[in-house]
Gaussian input, Z-matrix of N, CA and C with variables (Angstrom, degrees):
# hf/3-21g

backbone

0 1
 N
 C     1     B1
 C     2     B2     1     A1
 N     3     B3     2     A2     1     D1
 C     4     B4     3     A3     2     D2
 C     5     B5     4     A4     3     D3
 N     6     B6     5     A5     4     D4
 C     7     B7     6     A6     5     D5
 C     8     B8     7     A7     6     D6
 N     9     B9     8     A8     7     D7
 C    10    B10     9     A9     8     D8
 C    11    B11    10    A10     9     D9
 N    12    B12    11    A11    10    D10
 C    13    B13    12    A12    11    D11
 C    14    B14    13    A13    12    D12
 N    15    B15    14    A14    13    D13
 C    16    B16    15    A15    14    D14
 C    17    B17    16    A16    15    D15
 N    18    B18    17    A17    16    D16
 C    19    B19    18    A18    17    D17
 C    20    B20    19    A19    18    D18
 N    21    B21    20    A20    19    D19
 C    22    B22    21    A21    20    D20
 C    23    B23    22    A22    21    D21
 N    24    B24    23    A23    22    D22
 C    25    B25    24    A24    23    D23
 C    26    B26    25    A25    24    D24
 N    27    B27    26    A26    25    D25
 C    28    B28    27    A27    26    D26
 C    29    B29    28    A28    27    D27
 N    30    B30    29    A29    28    D28
 C    31    B31    30    A30    29    D29
 C    32    B32    31    A31    30    D30
 N    33    B33    32    A32    31    D31
 C    34    B34    33    A33    32    D32
 C    35    B35    34    A34    33    D33
 N    36    B36    35    A35    34    D34
 C    37    B37    36    A36    35    D35
 C    38    B38    37    A37    36    D36
 N    39    B39    38    A38    37    D37
 C    40    B40    39    A39    38    D38
 C    41    B41    40    A40    39    D39
 N    42    B42    41    A41    40    D40
 C    43    B43    42    A42    41    D41
 C    44    B44    43    A43    42    D42
 N    45    B45    44    A44    43    D43
 C    46    B46    45    A45    44    D44
 C    47    B47    46    A46    45    D45
 N    48    B48    47    A47    46    D46
 C    49    B49    48    A48    47    D47
 C    50    B50    49    A49    48    D48
 N    51    B51    50    A50    49    D49
 C    52    B52    51    A51    50    D50
 C    53    B53    52    A52    51    D51
 N    54    B54    53    A53    52    D52
 C    55    B55    54    A54    53    D53
 C    56    B56    55    A55    54    D54
 N    57    B57    56    A56    55    D55
 C    58    B58    57    A57    56    D56
 C    59    B59    58    A58    57    D57
 N    60    B60    59    A59    58    D58
 C    61    B61    60    A60    59    D59
 C    62    B62    61    A61    60    D60
 N    63    B63    62    A62    61    D61
 C    64    B64    63    A63    62    D62
 C    65    B65    64    A64    63    D63
 N    66    B66    65    A65    64    D64
 C    67    B67    66    A66    65    D65
 C    68    B68    67    A67    66    D66
 N    69    B69    68    A68    67    D67
 C    70    B70    69    A69    68    D68
 C    71    B71    70    A70    69    D69
 N    72    B72    71    A71    70    D70
 C    73    B73    72    A72    71    D71
 C    74    B74    73    A73    72    D72
 N    75    B75    74    A74    73    D73
 C    76    B76    75    A75    74    D74
 C    77    B77    76    A76    75    D75
 N    78    B78    77    A77    76    D76
 C    79    B79    78    A78    77    D77
 C    80    B80    79    A79    78    D78
 N    81    B81    80    A80    79    D79
 C    82    B82    81    A81    80    D80
 C    83    B83    82    A82    81    D81
 N    84    B84    83    A83    82    D82
 C    85    B85    84    A84    83    D83
 C    86    B86    85    A85    84    D84
 N    87    B87    86    A86    85    D85
 C    88    B88    87    A87    86    D86
 C    89    B89    88    A88    87    D87
 N    90    B90    89    A89    88    D88
 C    91    B91    90    A90    89    D89
 C    92    B92    91    A91    90    D90
 N    93    B93    92    A92    91    D91
 C    94    B94    93    A93    92    D92
 C    95    B95    94    A94    93    D93
 N    96    B96    95    A95    94    D94
 C    97    B97    96    A96    95    D95
 C    98    B98    97    A97    96    D96
 N    99    B99    98    A98    97    D97
 C   100   B100    99    A99    98    D98
 C   101   B101   100   A100    99    D99
 N   102   B102   101   A101   100   D100
 C   103   B103   102   A102   101   D101
 C   104   B104   103   A103   102   D102
 N   105   B105   104   A104   103   D103
 C   106   B106   105   A105   104   D104
 C   107   B107   106   A106   105   D105
 N   108   B108   107   A107   106   D106
 C   109   B109   108   A108   107   D107
 C   110   B110   109   A109   108   D108
 N   111   B111   110   A110   109   D109
 C   112   B112   111   A111   110   D110
 C   113   B113   112   A112   111   D111
 N   114   B114   113   A113   112   D112
 C   115   B115   114   A114   113   D113
 C   116   B116   115   A115   114   D114
 N   117   B117   116   A116   115   D115
 C   118   B118   117   A117   116   D116
 C   119   B119   118   A118   117   D117
 N   120   B120   119   A119   118   D118
 C   121   B121   120   A120   119   D119
 C   122   B122   121   A121   120   D120
 N   123   B123   122   A122   121   D121
 C   124   B124   123   A123   122   D122
 C   125   B125   124   A124   123   D123
 N   126   B126   125   A125   124   D124
 C   127   B127   126   A126   125   D125
 C   128   B128   127   A127   126   D126
 N   129   B129   128   A128   127   D127
 C   130   B130   129   A129   128   D128
 C   131   B131   130   A130   129   D129
 N   132   B132   131   A131   130   D130
 C   133   B133   132   A132   131   D131
 C   134   B134   133   A133   132   D132
 N   135   B135   134   A134   133   D133
 C   136   B136   135   A135   134   D134
 C   137   B137   136   A136   135   D135
 N   138   B138   137   A137   136   D136
 C   139   B139   138   A138   137   D137
 C   140   B140   139   A139   138   D138
 N   141   B141   140   A140   139   D139
 C   142   B142   141   A141   140   D140
 C   143   B143   142   A142   141   D141
 N   144   B144   143   A143   142   D142
 C   145   B145   144   A144   143   D143
 C   146   B146   145   A145   144   D144
 N   147   B147   146   A146   145   D145
 C   148   B148   147   A147   146   D146
 C   149   B149   148   A148   147   D147
 N   150   B150   149   A149   148   D148
 C   151   B151   150   A150   149   D149
 C   152   B152   151   A151   150   D150
 N   153   B153   152   A152   151   D151
 C   154   B154   153   A153   152   D152
 C   155   B155   154   A154   153   D153
 N   156   B156   155   A155   154   D154
 C   157   B157   156   A156   155   D155
 C   158   B158   157   A157   156   D156
 N   159   B159   158   A158   157   D157
 C   160   B160   159   A159   158   D158
 C   161   B161   160   A160   159   D159
 N   162   B162   161   A161   160   D160
 C   163   B163   162   A162   161   D161
 C   164   B164   163   A163   162   D162
 N   165   B165   164   A164   163   D163
 C   166   B166   165   A165   164   D164
 C   167   B167   166   A166   165   D165
 N   168   B168   167   A167   166   D166
 C   169   B169   168   A168   167   D167
 C   170   B170   169   A169   168   D168
 N   171   B171   170   A170   169   D169
 C   172   B172   171   A171   170   D170
 C   173   B173   172   A172   171   D171
 N   174   B174   173   A173   172   D172
 C   175   B175   174   A174   173   D173
 C   176   B176   175   A175   174   D174
 N   177   B177   176   A176   175   D175
 C   178   B178   177   A177   176   D176
 C   179   B179   178   A178   177   D177
 N   180   B180   179   A179   178   D178
 C   181   B181   180   A180   179   D179
 C   182   B182   181   A181   180   D180
 N   183   B183   182   A182   181   D181
 C   184   B184   183   A183   182   D182
 C   185   B185   184   A184   183   D183
 N   186   B186   185   A185   184   D184
 C   187   B187   186   A186   185   D185
 C   188   B188   187   A187   186   D186
 N   189   B189   188   A188   187   D187
 C   190   B190   189   A189   188   D188
 C   191   B191   190   A190   189   D189
 N   192   B192   191   A191   190   D190
 C   193   B193   192   A192   191   D191
 C   194   B194   193   A193   192   D192
 N   195   B195   194   A194   193   D193
 C   196   B196   195   A195   194   D194
 C   197   B197   196   A196   195   D195
 N   198   B198   197   A197   196   D196
 C   199   B199   198   A198   197   D197
 C   200   B200   199   A199   198   D198
 N   201   B201   200   A200   199   D199
 C   202   B202   201   A201   200   D200
 C   203   B203   202   A202   201   D201
 N   204   B204   203   A203   202   D202
 C   205   B205   204   A204   203   D203
 C   206   B206   205   A205   204   D204
 N   207   B207   206   A206   205   D205
 C   208   B208   207   A207   206   D206
 C   209   B209   208   A208   207   D207
 N   210   B210   209   A209   208   D208
 C   211   B211   210   A210   209   D209
 C   212   B212   211   A211   210   D210
 N   213   B213   212   A212   211   D211
 C   214   B214   213   A213   212   D212
 C   215   B215   214   A214   213   D213
 N   216   B216   215   A215   214   D214
 C   217   B217   216   A216   215   D215
 C   218   B218   217   A217   216   D216
 N   219   B219   218   A218   217   D217
 C   220   B220   219   A219   218   D218
 C   221   B221   220   A220   219   D219
 N   222   B222   221   A221   220   D220
 C   223   B223   222   A222   221   D221
 C   224   B224   223   A223   222   D222
 N   225   B225   224   A224   223   D223
 C   226   B226   225   A225   224   D224
 C   227   B227   226   A226   225   D225
 N   228   B228   227   A227   226   D226
 C   229   B229   228   A228   227   D227
 C   230   B230   229   A229   228   D228
 N   231   B231   230   A230   229   D229
 C   232   B232   231   A231   230   D230
 C   233   B233   232   A232   231   D231
 N   234   B234   233   A233   232   D232
 C   235   B235   234   A234   233   D233
 C   236   B236   235   A235   234   D234

   B1=1.4554
   B2=1.5253
   B3=1.2920
   B4=1.4589
   B5=1.5227
   B6=1.3197
   B7=1.4599
   B8=1.5209
   B9=1.3044
   B10=1.4548
   B11=1.5243
   B12=1.3313
   B13=1.4657
   B14=1.5221
   B15=1.3278
   B16=1.4700
   B17=1.5289
   B18=1.3011
   B19=1.4744
   B20=1.5242
   B21=1.3201
   B22=1.4671
   B23=1.5239
   B24=1.3227
   B25=1.4669
   B26=1.5215
   B27=1.3192
   B28=1.4657
   B29=1.5292
   B30=1.3162
   B31=1.4639
   B32=1.5243
   B33=1.3054
   B34=1.4684
   B35=1.5215
   B36=1.3320
   B37=1.4593
   B38=1.5311
   B39=1.3243
   B40=1.4691
   B41=1.5274
   B42=1.3352
   B43=1.4693
   B44=1.5338
   B45=1.3117
   B46=1.4585
   B47=1.5294
   B48=1.3218
   B49=1.4642
   B50=1.5372
   B51=1.3297
   B52=1.4696
   B53=1.5351
   B54=1.3353
   B55=1.4559
   B56=1.5290
   B57=1.3163
   B58=1.4728
   B59=1.5247
   B60=1.3172
   B61=1.4632
   B62=1.5322
   B63=1.3165
   B64=1.4605
   B65=1.5228
   B66=1.3319
   B67=1.4589
   B68=1.5264
   B69=1.3172
   B70=1.4652
   B71=1.5299
   B72=1.3190
   B73=1.4586
   B74=1.5241
   B75=1.3170
   B76=1.4659
   B77=1.5227
   B78=1.3177
   B79=1.4614
   B80=1.5298
   B81=1.3173
   B82=1.4720
   B83=1.5293
   B84=1.3237
   B85=1.4626
   B86=1.5202
   B87=1.3126
   B88=1.4592
   B89=1.5235
   B90=1.3335
   B91=1.4725
   B92=1.5281
   B93=1.3142
   B94=1.4639
   B95=1.5231
   B96=1.3101
   B97=1.4582
   B98=1.5129
   B99=1.2918
   B100=1.4514
   B101=1.5224
   B102=1.3313
   B103=1.4709
   B104=1.5235
   B105=1.3032
   B106=1.4528
   B107=1.5178
   B108=1.2924
   B109=1.4569
   B110=1.5289
   B111=1.3294
   B112=1.4626
   B113=1.5171
   B114=1.3282
   B115=1.4587
   B116=1.5187
   B117=1.3126
   B118=1.4638
   B119=1.5212
   B120=1.3205
   B121=1.4631
   B122=1.5239
   B123=1.3260
   B124=1.4711
   B125=1.5266
   B126=1.3148
   B127=1.4691
   B128=1.5174
   B129=1.3084
   B130=1.4616
   B131=1.5240
   B132=1.3304
   B133=1.4657
   B134=1.5243
   B135=1.3257
   B136=1.4663
   B137=1.5253
   B138=1.3226
   B139=1.4592
   B140=1.5201
   B141=1.3040
   B142=1.4645
   B143=1.5127
   B144=1.3336
   B145=1.4629
   B146=1.5204
   B147=1.3257
   B148=1.4595
   B149=1.5294
   B150=1.3101
   B151=1.4640
   B152=1.5231
   B153=1.3323
   B154=1.4648
   B155=1.5288
   B156=1.3341
   B157=1.4586
   B158=1.5242
   B159=1.3105
   B160=1.4670
   B161=1.5277
   B162=1.3088
   B163=1.4604
   B164=1.5181
   B165=1.3292
   B166=1.4683
   B167=1.5324
   B168=1.3434
   B169=1.4632
   B170=1.5281
   B171=1.3192
   B172=1.4646
   B173=1.5319
   B174=1.3187
   B175=1.4623
   B176=1.5252
   B177=1.3492
   B178=1.4690
   B179=1.5277
   B180=1.3177
   B181=1.4616
   B182=1.5357
   B183=1.3141
   B184=1.4622
   B185=1.5223
   B186=1.3300
   B187=1.4600
   B188=1.5283
   B189=1.3231
   B190=1.4637
   B191=1.5368
   B192=1.3303
   B193=1.4601
   B194=1.5273
   B195=1.3204
   B196=1.4718
   B197=1.5270
   B198=1.3369
   B199=1.4728
   B200=1.5228
   B201=1.3114
   B202=1.4660
   B203=1.5263
   B204=1.3150
   B205=1.4727
   B206=1.5166
   B207=1.3135
   B208=1.4631
   B209=1.5183
   B210=1.3228
   B211=1.4635
   B212=1.5325
   B213=1.3115
   B214=1.4657
   B215=1.5236
   B216=1.3318
   B217=1.4543
   B218=1.5275
   B219=1.2926
   B220=1.4521
   B221=1.5274
   B222=1.3097
   B223=1.4610
   B224=1.5215
   B225=1.3052
   B226=1.4671
   B227=1.5229
   B228=1.3159
   B229=1.4504
   B230=1.5211
   B231=1.3094
   B232=1.4662
   B233=1.5090
   B234=1.2986
   B235=1.4727
   B236=1.4968
   A1=108.93
   A2=115.48
   A3=122.02
   A4=110.09
   A5=116.32
   A6=120.26
   A7=110.04
   A8=114.76
   A9=121.53
   A10=110.38
   A11=116.94
   A12=121.13
   A13=112.05
   A14=117.37
   A15=120.48
   A16=110.02
   A17=116.35
   A18=120.22
   A19=110.09
   A20=116.50
   A21=119.69
   A22=111.79
   A23=117.43
   A24=120.71
   A25=110.72
   A26=116.88
   A27=120.70
   A28=111.46
   A29=116.70
   A30=120.57
   A31=112.50
   A32=117.66
   A33=119.85
   A34=111.78
   A35=117.35
   A36=121.01
   A37=113.79
   A38=116.76
   A39=119.93
   A40=108.30
   A41=116.82
   A42=120.02
   A43=110.65
   A44=115.67
   A45=121.86
   A46=111.55
   A47=116.90
   A48=119.49
   A49=112.86
   A50=118.11
   A51=121.29
   A52=112.58
   A53=117.03
   A54=120.63
   A55=112.97
   A56=116.68
   A57=119.85
   A58=110.30
   A59=116.76
   A60=121.63
   A61=110.76
   A62=116.70
   A63=121.56
   A64=110.96
   A65=115.75
   A66=120.02
   A67=110.51
   A68=117.10
   A69=121.10
   A70=110.98
   A71=117.31
   A72=121.23
   A73=110.71
   A74=116.08
   A75=120.19
   A76=110.23
   A77=116.41
   A78=120.98
   A79=111.24
   A80=118.13
   A81=121.09
   A82=111.89
   A83=117.55
   A84=121.49
   A85=113.07
   A86=117.59
   A87=119.92
   A88=109.72
   A89=116.80
   A90=119.71
   A91=110.78
   A92=115.06
   A93=120.41
   A94=111.82
   A95=116.79
   A96=119.55
   A97=109.39
   A98=114.56
   A99=120.31
   A100=107.57
   A101=116.46
   A102=118.27
   A103=110.89
   A104=115.03
   A105=119.71
   A106=109.43
   A107=115.53
   A108=120.76
   A109=110.11
   A110=117.92
   A111=121.42
   A112=110.48
   A113=117.12
   A114=120.86
   A115=109.97
   A116=116.76
   A117=121.16
   A118=110.50
   A119=117.02
   A120=120.95
   A121=111.26
   A122=117.19
   A123=120.65
   A124=110.51
   A125=115.81
   A126=119.94
   A127=110.16
   A128=117.02
   A129=120.86
   A130=112.53
   A131=117.53
   A132=119.73
   A133=111.48
   A134=117.97
   A135=121.24
   A136=112.00
   A137=116.91
   A138=120.13
   A139=110.01
   A140=116.36
   A141=120.75
   A142=113.82
   A143=117.22
   A144=120.50
   A145=112.45
   A146=117.66
   A147=121.09
   A148=112.32
   A149=116.71
   A150=119.37
   A151=113.45
   A152=117.11
   A153=119.00
   A154=112.55
   A155=118.47
   A156=121.55
   A157=110.65
   A158=114.93
   A159=118.48
   A160=108.16
   A161=116.58
   A162=121.07
   A163=110.74
   A164=117.18
   A165=121.36
   A166=110.64
   A167=116.71
   A168=119.83
   A169=111.48
   A170=116.80
   A171=120.61
   A172=110.03
   A173=117.79
   A174=121.24
   A175=111.28
   A176=116.68
   A177=120.98
   A178=110.66
   A179=116.14
   A180=121.17
   A181=110.75
   A182=116.95
   A183=121.66
   A184=110.62
   A185=117.08
   A186=121.59
   A187=110.66
   A188=116.04
   A189=120.51
   A190=110.75
   A191=117.34
   A192=121.62
   A193=111.08
   A194=117.12
   A195=120.91
   A196=111.06
   A197=117.09
   A198=120.37
   A199=110.75
   A200=116.29
   A201=120.41
   A202=110.91
   A203=117.20
   A204=120.36
   A205=110.99
   A206=116.42
   A207=120.15
   A208=110.56
   A209=117.01
   A210=120.66
   A211=111.10
   A212=116.51
   A213=120.01
   A214=113.51
   A215=117.34
   A216=119.34
   A217=115.45
   A218=119.09
   A219=120.84
   A220=111.27
   A221=115.37
   A222=120.29
   A223=109.37
   A224=115.70
   A225=120.11
   A226=107.39
   A227=114.60
   A228=120.22
   A229=108.54
   A230=117.13
   A231=121.62
   A232=108.89
   A233=116.10
   A234=120.30
   A235=110.87
   D1=133.98
   D2=-179.00
   D3=-74.38
   D4=135.80
   D5=-179.84
   D6=-111.56
   D7=164.20
   D8=178.80
   D9=-59.36
   D10=-42.63
   D11=-179.86
   D12=-64.04
   D13=-37.13
   D14=178.30
   D15=-64.27
   D16=-39.18
   D17=178.35
   D18=-66.52
   D19=-43.30
   D20=179.12
   D21=-61.12
   D22=-38.17
   D23=178.22
   D24=-62.77
   D25=-38.57
   D26=178.81
   D27=-70.13
   D28=-33.02
   D29=-178.08
   D30=-64.34
   D31=-27.63
   D32=-178.83
   D33=-64.43
   D34=-19.56
   D35=-179.18
   D36=-91.76
   D37=-1.60
   D38=179.68
   D39=-72.44
   D40=128.88
   D41=179.40
   D42=-61.92
   D43=145.75
   D44=-177.28
   D45=-57.26
   D46=-36.92
   D47=-178.09
   D48=-72.20
   D49=-6.64
   D50=178.75
   D51=-107.96
   D52=2.14
   D53=-176.45
   D54=-63.12
   D55=-38.84
   D56=178.56
   D57=-62.25
   D58=-43.58
   D59=178.12
   D60=-62.26
   D61=-42.59
   D62=177.69
   D63=-63.10
   D64=-42.62
   D65=178.41
   D66=-59.78
   D67=-45.02
   D68=179.72
   D69=-62.32
   D70=-39.48
   D71=178.69
   D72=-63.71
   D73=-48.59
   D74=179.38
   D75=-62.09
   D76=-43.59
   D77=-179.92
   D78=-62.46
   D79=-34.33
   D80=-179.72
   D81=-69.56
   D82=-18.91
   D83=-178.79
   D84=-93.62
   D85=-8.91
   D86=-178.25
   D87=-87.04
   D88=151.91
   D89=179.18
   D90=-57.85
   D91=141.71
   D92=-177.89
   D93=-71.35
   D94=-34.92
   D95=179.81
   D96=-123.55
   D97=147.83
   D98=176.61
   D99=-111.16
   D100=146.52
   D101=179.80
   D102=-55.98
   D103=133.54
   D104=179.31
   D105=-104.48
   D106=167.19
   D107=178.13
   D108=-61.99
   D109=-36.07
   D110=179.14
   D111=-63.81
   D112=-45.67
   D113=178.57
   D114=-62.79
   D115=-41.41
   D116=178.86
   D117=-59.36
   D118=-43.68
   D119=179.39
   D120=-64.70
   D121=-39.65
   D122=178.71
   D123=-62.47
   D124=-44.45
   D125=-179.70
   D126=-64.48
   D127=-46.17
   D128=-178.31
   D129=-67.93
   D130=-20.21
   D131=180.00
   D132=-66.01
   D133=-18.61
   D134=178.34
   D135=-81.58
   D136=-10.88
   D137=178.81
   D138=-59.50
   D139=131.98
   D140=-179.73
   D141=78.76
   D142=12.06
   D143=-177.63
   D144=-61.57
   D145=-25.51
   D146=-178.68
   D147=-102.11
   D148=9.07
   D149=-174.66
   D150=-66.28
   D151=-22.10
   D152=-179.68
   D153=-87.77
   D154=-2.77
   D155=177.81
   D156=-83.07
   D157=146.09
   D158=174.19
   D159=-71.63
   D160=163.11
   D161=179.06
   D162=-59.47
   D163=-40.69
   D164=179.67
   D165=-63.68
   D166=-46.60
   D167=179.57
   D168=-63.23
   D169=-40.47
   D170=178.96
   D171=-65.16
   D172=-43.15
   D173=178.00
   D174=-62.09
   D175=-39.57
   D176=176.28
   D177=-62.93
   D178=-42.49
   D179=178.75
   D180=-61.02
   D181=-47.41
   D182=179.82
   D183=-61.97
   D184=-43.51
   D185=179.52
   D186=-61.53
   D187=-46.64
   D188=179.95
   D189=-63.27
   D190=-40.79
   D191=179.34
   D192=-62.74
   D193=-43.62
   D194=178.79
   D195=-62.81
   D196=-43.16
   D197=178.68
   D198=-62.56
   D199=-43.18
   D200=-179.54
   D201=-63.64
   D202=-43.97
   D203=178.11
   D204=-61.44
   D205=-41.66
   D206=179.24
   D207=-61.21
   D208=-45.13
   D209=179.85
   D210=-63.23
   D211=-39.51
   D212=-175.69
   D213=-78.65
   D214=-39.23
   D215=-168.33
   D216=-112.40
   D217=-8.48
   D218=179.98
   D219=-104.36
   D220=40.09
   D221=179.82
   D222=-101.02
   D223=149.40
   D224=173.65
   D225=-86.64
   D226=130.10
   D227=-177.93
   D228=-121.63
   D229=127.55
   D230=176.22
   D231=-85.16
   D232=123.10
   D233=178.89
   D234=-103.30

């Protein structure tokens, strides 16, 4: 398995005139957006969304969700 240090060792051999090209390549592989505090708050706002459900209703919801996932994703598909 390739490690970060192994990659860094290889980078030392890149000619100086190719560094800009290497930078562009690395930059093209990084995520375009980074999680922001606003996105984090939106995601966390769903915490406790099911807290007002009774245990029975929550169990029914979980059961129904599992059945639906099984129907949707456990199918044999001929390619």
